[in-house]
VODOLO-612606 format. One record per residue (C-alpha): x, y, z; chain; residue in one letter. Coordinates in steps of 0.1 Angstrom, whole numbers, always signed. Each point is the difference from the previous one (the first is absolute). Example, Ala and Ser with C-alpha at 12.3 -4.5 7.8 and 13.67 -1.06 7.14 Angstrom:
BEGIN
+123; -45; +78; A; a
+14; +34; -7; A; s
END
This chain:
BEGIN
-211; +60; -66; A; m
+17; +20; -24; A; a
+5; -11; -34; A; h
+32; -18; -7; A; q
+14; +27; -23; A; n
-5; +28; +24; A; e
+8; -21; +32; A; l
+37; +7; -1; A; m
+0; +37; -2; A; e
-26; +2; +30; A; k
+23; -21; +18; A; i
+28; +21; -4; A; v
-18; +30; +7; A; a
-15; -14; +32; A; l
+34; -12; +12; A; c
+14; +36; -2; A; k
-28; +17; +14; A; r
-6; -25; +29; A; r
+38; +1; +7; A; g
+8; -38; -11; A; f
+25; +5; -29; A; i
+19; +28; -11; A; y
+23; +6; -32; A; q
+35; +2; +9; A; n
+15; +36; -1; A; s
-33; +11; -11; A; d
+16; +38; +8; A; i
+27; -5; -26; A; y
-28; -17; -27; A; g
-2; -35; +12; A; g
+32; -27; -6; A; f
-14; -31; -20; A; a
-5; -30; +15; A; g
+2; +10; +37; A; s
-29; +3; +23; A; w
-1; +11; +36; A; d
-24; -15; +24; A; y
-18; +29; +18; A; g
-15; -2; +39; A; p
-30; -21; -11; A; m
+20; -22; -28; A; g
+28; -8; +32; A; v
-29; -13; +22; A; l
-16; -21; -27; A; l
+36; -14; -10; A; a
+10; -10; +33; A; n
-34; -15; +3; A; n
+3; -23; -26; A; i
+37; -8; +7; A; k
-10; -11; +32; A; a
-30; -19; -11; A; l
+28; -18; -23; A; w
+23; -6; +28; A; w
-24; -14; +23; A; k
-15; -25; -27; A; m
+35; -8; -15; A; f
+22; +1; +30; A; v
-12; +3; +34; A; t
-31; -23; -4; A; d
+24; -29; -10; A; r
+24; -23; +18; A; e
+22; -3; -31; A; d
+13; +39; -6; A; m
+26; +21; +9; A; y
+3; +38; -7; A; g
+27; +19; -17; A; l
+9; +34; -7; A; d
+31; -3; -23; A; s
+24; +33; -18; A; s
-12; +19; -29; A; i
+36; -3; -13; A; i
+17; -33; +0; A; s
+30; -14; -15; A; h
+1; +5; -39; A; p
+9; -40; -5; A; r
-33; -8; +12; A; s
-19; +17; -22; A; w
+25; -17; -28; A; k
-10; -34; +15; A; a
-39; +5; -2; A; s
+1; +9; -33; A; g
-9; +38; +2; A; h
+34; +15; -16; A; v
-3; -20; -28; A; d
-36; -6; -6; A; g
-21; +25; +20; A; f
-12; +18; -33; A; n
-26; +18; -16; A; d
-3; +1; -36; A; p
+5; +39; -12; A; l
-7; +17; -33; A; v
+12; +33; -9; A; e
-18; +29; -20; A; d
+30; +8; -26; A; l
-12; +37; -2; A; k
-11; +8; +34; A; t
+23; -25; +19; A; h
-27; -7; +21; A; k
-1; -34; +14; A; r
-29; -25; +8; A; y
-9; -36; +9; A; r
+3; -24; -30; A; a
-29; -21; +8; A; d
-21; +30; +13; A; h
+4; +15; -38; A; i
-12; -38; -10; A; l
-25; +0; +22; A; e
-16; +34; -11; A; q
+1; -14; -37; A; n
-23; -27; +11; A; d
+31; -26; -3; A; i
+6; -27; +29; A; n
+41; +4; +10; A; p
-5; -27; +25; A; e
+29; -26; -7; A; g
+17; +22; -25; A; m
+39; +4; -2; A; s
+18; +33; -2; A; i
+4; -9; -40; A; e
-37; -12; -6; A; q
-13; +34; +16; A; m
+20; +19; -24; A; t
-10; -20; -31; A; l
-37; +4; +13; A; s
+7; +38; +0; A; i
+13; -2; -36; A; r
-22; -19; -15; A; e
-33; +15; +13; A; n
+18; +34; -7; A; n
-5; +10; +38; A; i
+9; +36; +11; A; t
+5; +19; +29; A; s
-28; +19; +20; A; p
+15; +32; -21; A; d
-4; -16; -33; A; g
+37; -6; -5; A; n
+24; -30; -11; A; e
+7; -21; +30; A; l
+37; -17; +3; A; g
+8; -37; +8; A; d
-12; -13; +34; A; v
+27; -2; +26; A; k
+4; -18; +35; A; a
-2; +26; +28; A; f
+11; -9; +35; A; n
-24; +16; +26; A; m
+24; -3; +29; A; m
+11; +35; +16; A; f
+35; +4; +2; A; k
+22; +15; +22; A; t
+35; +2; +14; A; y
+12; -11; +34; A; v
+27; +19; +17; A; g
+21; +30; -11; A; a
+12; -11; -36; A; l
-25; -5; -25; A; e
+16; -31; -22; A; s
-9; -34; -13; A; e
+12; -11; +35; A; d
-28; +21; +19; A; s
-31; -7; -19; A; i
-32; -10; +20; A; a
-35; -3; -6; A; y
-30; +7; +19; A; l
-20; -30; +3; A; r
-28; -7; -29; A; p
-17; -24; +26; A; e
-1; -7; +39; A; t
+8; -39; -10; A; a
+36; +6; -5; A; g
+6; +10; +38; A; g
-21; -31; +10; A; i
+23; -26; -19; A; f
+32; +16; +14; A; l
-15; -2; +37; A; n
-12; -37; -5; A; y
+33; -16; +12; A; k
-4; +23; +31; A; n
-32; -5; +8; A; i
+2; -39; -3; A; r
+32; +4; +21; A; d
-14; +20; +28; A; t
-37; -11; +2; A; m
+5; -36; -9; A; n
-36; -2; -22; A; p
-14; -32; -11; A; k
-7; -1; -36; A; l
-24; +11; -13; A; p
+3; +38; +15; A; f
+1; +33; -17; A; g
+15; +31; +4; A; i
-21; +33; -7; A; a
+10; +37; -7; A; q
-18; +32; -6; A; i
+19; +28; -16; A; g
+11; +20; -27; A; k
+12; -8; -34; A; a
+12; +21; -27; A; f
-4; -6; -36; A; r
+11; +23; -29; A; n
-34; -2; -22; A; e
+1; +14; -34; A; i
-35; +13; +0; A; a
-15; +2; +33; A; p
-40; +1; -2; A; r
-33; -5; +10; A; d
+2; +20; +36; A; f
+16; -23; +25; A; i
-2; -30; -21; A; f
+34; +1; -16; A; r
+25; +22; +19; A; v
+38; +1; +6; A; r
+1; -4; +37; A; e
-23; -24; +15; A; l
-8; -20; +29; A; e
+0; -39; +0; A; q
-15; -22; +23; A; m
+20; -34; -7; A; e
+1; -36; +11; A; v
+29; -24; -8; A; e
-14; -33; +13; A; y
+25; -29; +1; A; f
-14; -35; -6; A; i
+15; -36; -9; A; h
-5; -1; -39; A; p
-26; -31; +2; A; s
-22; +23; +21; A; s
-1; +30; -23; A; w
-35; -8; -16; A; q
-20; +0; +31; A; e
+20; +27; +16; A; n
-6; +20; -29; A; f
-36; -7; +1; A; a
-2; +12; +37; A; l
+16; +32; -9; A; w
-22; +5; -28; A; q
-30; -1; +23; A; q
+15; +24; +25; A; a
+3; +22; -25; A; s
-37; -3; -5; A; w
-5; +3; +34; A; d
+19; +33; +2; A; f
-19; +12; -30; A; i
-32; -4; +17; A; r
+10; +16; +36; A; e
+14; +32; -15; A; v
-31; +9; -19; A; g
+10; -6; -39; A; i
-29; -11; -18; A; a
+2; -39; -5; A; k
-21; +0; -34; A; d
+28; +25; -16; A; a
+29; -21; +9; A; v
+11; -30; -24; A; y
+28; -27; +1; A; e
+19; -1; -33; A; h
+26; -26; -3; A; e
+33; +7; -18; A; i
+5; -22; -30; A; g
+37; -18; +1; A; e
+11; +20; -28; A; a
-7; +31; +20; A; d
+11; -11; +32; A; r
+37; +5; +15; A; a
+21; -25; -8; A; h
+5; -15; +33; A; y
-38; +6; +10; A; s
-24; -36; -3; A; q
-30; +21; +8; A; k
-7; +37; +3; A; t
-35; +14; +4; A; i
-11; +36; -5; A; d
-31; +14; +22; A; f
-14; +27; -25; A; e
-24; +26; +8; A; f
-24; +17; -19; A; d
+15; +37; +5; A; f
-17; +33; -16; A; p
+25; -4; -29; A; f
-6; -36; -5; A; g
+11; -35; +12; A; r
+32; +0; +14; A; k
+26; -22; +23; A; e
-10; +8; +40; A; l
+25; -23; +11; A; f
+18; -35; -5; A; g
+10; -34; +16; A; i
+27; -17; -16; A; a
+18; -33; +5; A; y
+35; +10; -2; A; r
+20; -35; +8; A; g
+35; +2; +13; A; d
+9; +29; -24; A; f
+8; +28; +25; A; d
+19; -20; +28; A; l
+17; -22; -28; A; s
+12; +32; -24; A; n
+10; +20; +39; A; q
+17; -31; +13; A; s
+20; -2; -35; A; r
+8; +35; +0; A; e
+12; +6; +35; A; s
+17; -32; +6; A; g
-22; -8; +32; A; v
-21; -31; +4; A; t
-38; +5; +3; A; l
-13; -30; +3; A; d
-21; -13; +32; A; y
+0; -34; +16; A; t
-26; -18; +16; A; n
+12; -10; +33; A; l
-22; -27; +6; A; e
+6; -19; -38; A; t
+34; +16; -4; A; k
-12; +10; -34; A; e
+19; +26; -17; A; k
-21; +25; -25; A; i
+2; +33; -16; A; i
-34; +9; +10; A; p
-27; +12; -27; A; h
-16; +36; +0; A; v
-37; +6; -4; A; i
-5; +40; -1; A; e
-33; +19; +6; A; p
+9; +35; -7; A; s
-23; +31; +0; A; m
+6; +35; -5; A; g
-16; +25; +24; A; l
-8; +27; -24; A; g
-18; -25; -21; A; r
-20; -11; +28; A; i
-11; +32; +9; A; m
-12; +11; -35; A; l
-18; -34; -6; A; a
-15; +11; +35; A; l
-12; +33; -10; A; f
-14; -12; -34; A; s
-20; -26; +20; A; s
-12; +24; +32; A; v
-8; +31; -22; A; y
-34; +3; +3; A; t
-29; +26; -13; A; e
-38; +0; +12; A; d
-27; +26; +4; A; t
-8; +15; +35; A; m
-20; +29; +8; A; n
-5; +5; -38; A; d
+38; +5; -3; A; e
+27; -23; -16; A; t
+22; -12; +28; A; r
+36; -15; -3; A; v
+11; -24; +29; A; y
+27; -25; +2; A; l
-12; -36; +11; A; k
+29; -9; +19; A; f
+1; -32; +24; A; p
-5; +17; +37; A; p
+38; -15; +8; A; r
+14; +17; -31; A; i
-16; +32; -1; A; a
+28; +28; +8; A; p
-22; +14; +28; A; l
-23; -18; +21; A; k
-24; +25; +16; A; i
-7; +37; -5; A; a
-12; +20; +31; A; v
-19; +34; -7; A; f
-18; +25; +21; A; p
-30; +8; -13; A; l
+13; +41; -2; A; l
+32; +12; +4; A; k
-11; +30; +17; A; n
-14; -16; +30; A; k
+25; -8; +26; A; p
-19; -25; +20; A; e
-5; -21; -35; A; l
+36; +3; -4; A; v
+11; -8; +31; A; a
-21; -32; +1; A; k
+12; -12; -33; A; a
+32; +6; +11; A; r
-5; -26; +29; A; e
-14; -23; -22; A; v
+29; +2; -28; A; y
+25; -2; +32; A; a
-14; -34; +8; A; v
-4; -15; -33; A; l
+34; +13; -13; A; k
+17; -18; +27; A; k
-15; -31; -6; A; k
-2; -3; -39; A; f
+29; +30; -8; A; g
-16; +6; -37; A; n
-25; +22; +12; A; v
-5; +35; -13; A; i
-16; +32; +17; A; f
-17; +22; -24; A; d
-19; +34; +8; A; d
+6; +18; -35; A; g
-30; +9; -23; A; g
-39; -15; +3; A; n
-4; -32; +13; A; i
-12; -11; -36; A; g
+35; +10; -14; A; k
+18; -19; +27; A; r
-23; -32; -10; A; y
+12; +6; -37; A; r
+33; +3; +10; A; k
+7; -29; +21; A; q
-22; -21; -27; A; d
+25; +9; -24; A; e
+28; -12; +22; A; i
-17; -32; +8; A; g
-7; +4; +39; A; t
-22; -27; +8; A; p
-19; +18; +28; A; f
-6; +38; +10; A; a
-10; +13; +34; A; i
-19; +29; +6; A; t
-6; +17; +34; A; v
-31; +23; +5; A; d
-16; +17; +23; A; f
-19; -31; +10; A; e
+32; -16; +11; A; s
+6; +27; +28; A; l
-32; -15; +16; A; e
+1; -39; -9; A; d
+33; -7; -4; A; d
-3; -14; -35; A; a
+12; +6; -33; A; v
-14; -4; -38; A; t
+20; -27; -18; A; v
+0; +4; -37; A; r
+10; -28; -23; A; f
+18; +1; -31; A; r
-11; -23; -25; A; d
-41; +10; +4; A; t
+4; +35; +20; A; g
-25; -14; +25; A; e
+4; +12; +35; A; q
-12; -14; +32; A; t
+5; +13; +40; A; r
+22; -16; +20; A; m
+12; +6; +38; A; p
+36; +13; +0; A; i
+7; -28; +26; A; a
-7; -28; -27; A; d
+25; +15; -25; A; l
+28; -18; +9; A; l
-13; -34; -2; A; s
-22; +8; -32; A; y
+31; +6; -17; A; f
+23; -26; +12; A; e
-29; -21; -14; A; a
-1; +19; -34; A; h
+38; +11; -10; A; l
+14; -35; -3; A; s
END
């Protein structure tokens, strides 16, 4: 394993080298806070989302899927508190006019900003004579709203202001009534969504950890208020199950219960799952018990009743909500940190990504031993076609010597590599190489489908 203070640099370099993640607008020098998933990154991201959807939605009987709009009625964000309260603390260098997150500035000066108000942050900066990273005087800390503002329609006026959604949860609450009326669910039930959210971060940093455009995997689980504790515990365990299945190192994950003074005023319990990233222990994702805050506020602002009636008992309530919310980028970064591995093979340092087979972007690589032997290439193509049709994420590679091809697939995290050699033309068998150990075994071509069906799930 790479030393922690070197690991981040190695991950970023590998992600570009092997087509996982690129800096957005790279040909223009990059665009801060924006990253693009390349061919391997798209496959990896889709596998993570598919696993999340399976575990949190399709394997359950009480969940409904949703794909809501990115731009919603602006009053909905007023009701949710985002217009008035979705703020980061901003502080400005009075000489250069560069802006920074005030909480980050305090952390860099060994001061814990947790629970501080805007005024207390300003006071702490003054009392400790804290300057900007350029050594200049800092101004007062101010609240900076992170929502991206736009205008809808032909006129740019106060009446046409709209926002890109800062979280996908908003669309879920706006569609609660629709799903209640069309699907007739019984409490408890949940609505799940995977989609983009947008936050105008003052200081995006740490690769894909803090970005301006992110993808969220969120559930809003509607419950009777009397059952919140048991349901919270169930989603807590479901989150640990996902961590295990996706391949994140469990011994690097910690639960941190947010204290009452630091929780949102509507939350009776919030747990942050934190991970030991290469740059320190930071939030990976969270679970919050939000009470009836969201539905009550949307009902009040819209004038539409958003209650729930138990048809058996005739009890009418505003459901309470438990929200497990994960960001895809942070899950991916924790996964890279967990599976990045270095060992020694054939007296050389080898790098490989130890993805679980079901998560790995490519499942199998198929090689002809030599690219200039048509009979080997043809045989390898036959094997490739059969496996490609069955498993999808299979690649054919005949570039470079066989050792370099193995190393390339190791860095991508491909769990199995198949080599078609001259013996294959005689015995209809191939060499199967295992990523984690580098060991190789001979296997009949006729057995490949059944073998991989058993080992790729």
